[in-house]
C-alpha positions in Angstrom: 84.6 154.4 91.8 87.8 153.6 93.7 88.1 157.1 95.2 84.1 156.9 97.1 84.9 155.9 101.4 84.0 153.1 102.4 79.6 153.4 102.7 78.9 152.9 106.3 75.7 151.6 106.9 72.7 153.5 108.5 70.9 153.1 112.1 68.5 154.7 113.8 69.3 157.0 115.6 67.1 159.3 117.9 67.8 162.9 117.2 66.7 165.5 120.6 63.3 165.9 120.0 62.6 162.4 120.3 62.0 161.6 116.6 64.0 158.2 115.8 65.4 158.3 111.8 67.8 156.6 109.6 71.3 157.7 109.7 75.4 158.1 110.0 75.9 158.9 113.6 79.0 160.4 112.6 77.0 163.1 110.5 75.0 164.7 113.4 76.2 167.0 116.0 77.5 165.9 119.1 75.0 165.6 122.1 76.2 165.7 125.2 75.2 162.5 127.3 74.1 162.8 130.6 73.0 159.1 130.7 70.7 155.9 129.5 67.9 157.0 128.2 65.5 154.1 129.5 62.4 154.0 127.7 59.7 151.4 130.0 57.2 149.8 127.8 53.9 150.4 129.8 55.1 153.7 129.5 53.7 153.5 125.4 50.4 154.3 124.3 48.0 151.1 124.8 48.4 150.6 120.9 51.6 151.5 120.4 52.8 148.8 123.3 50.5 145.8 121.3 52.5 147.3 118.3 56.0 147.2 119.7 55.2 143.5 121.7 54.3 141.7 118.8 56.4 143.5 115.8 59.2 142.7 118.1 57.7 139.7 118.6 57.9 138.8 114.5 54.5 139.3 114.3 52.5 140.1 110.8 51.7 144.3 110.5 48.2 142.5 109.6 48.1 140.7 113.1 49.3 143.7 115.0 46.4 146.0 113.2 44.1 143.2 113.9 44.7 143.2 117.4 44.5 146.7 117.8 41.0 147.7 116.5 39.8 143.9 118.0 41.0 144.3 121.3 38.2 147.2 122.4 35.9 145.1 120.8 36.4 142.2 122.5 36.8 143.7 125.5 33.6 145.4 125.4 31.5 142.0 124.1 32.2 140.3 126.8 31.0 143.6 128.9 28.2 143.1 128.3 28.1 139.3 128.5 29.2 140.1 131.8 26.7 142.1 132.9 24.1 139.9 131.2 24.9 137.3 133.3 24.6 139.7 136.6 20.9 140.6 135.4 19.9 137.5 134.7 21.6 135.8 138.3 19.7 139.1 140.1 16.5 137.8 138.2 17.6 134.6 139.6 18.2 136.0 143.2 14.9 137.3 143.6 12.9 135.1 142.0 14.2 132.2 144.9 13.5 134.3 147.8 10.1 134.4 146.2 9.9 131.7 146.1 10.7 130.8 149.2 8.6 133.0 150.7 5.3 131.9 149.4 6.4 127.9 150.5 7.1 129.3 152.9 3.8 131.4 154.8 1.8 128.5 152.8 2.8 125.9 154.7 2.8 127.7 158.3 1.2 127.1 161.5 -2.3 129.0 160.5 -4.2 129.7 164.7 -6.2 127.3 165.9 -5.7 124.0 163.1 -3.8 121.7 164.0 -1.8 119.6 162.7 -1.4 116.4 160.8 -0.8 113.4 163.9 
């Protein structure tokens, strides 16, 4: 066993096609470096962004999956509630306008009728 070379730890390496693999960087062919590659988190699809943030902060995969699944459902439910409240507010506005109009019409002074003294 002493004849074996010291084992090098595998690291995550990004291949030219964009894939990430576990490999020994010394065993890969040399690449020309064009400069540091910066990948912004907001350039990822929305579900990947949530996963990257959550997994980076130490949250488990089940929590990430629940967030990815229930996040859009929560947005849909809140949108439906907001639409219902907007419709209710519109109906209250119309009913209030109708009541005010009727009260003004009933209390309007009529010609030939005298008001209270």
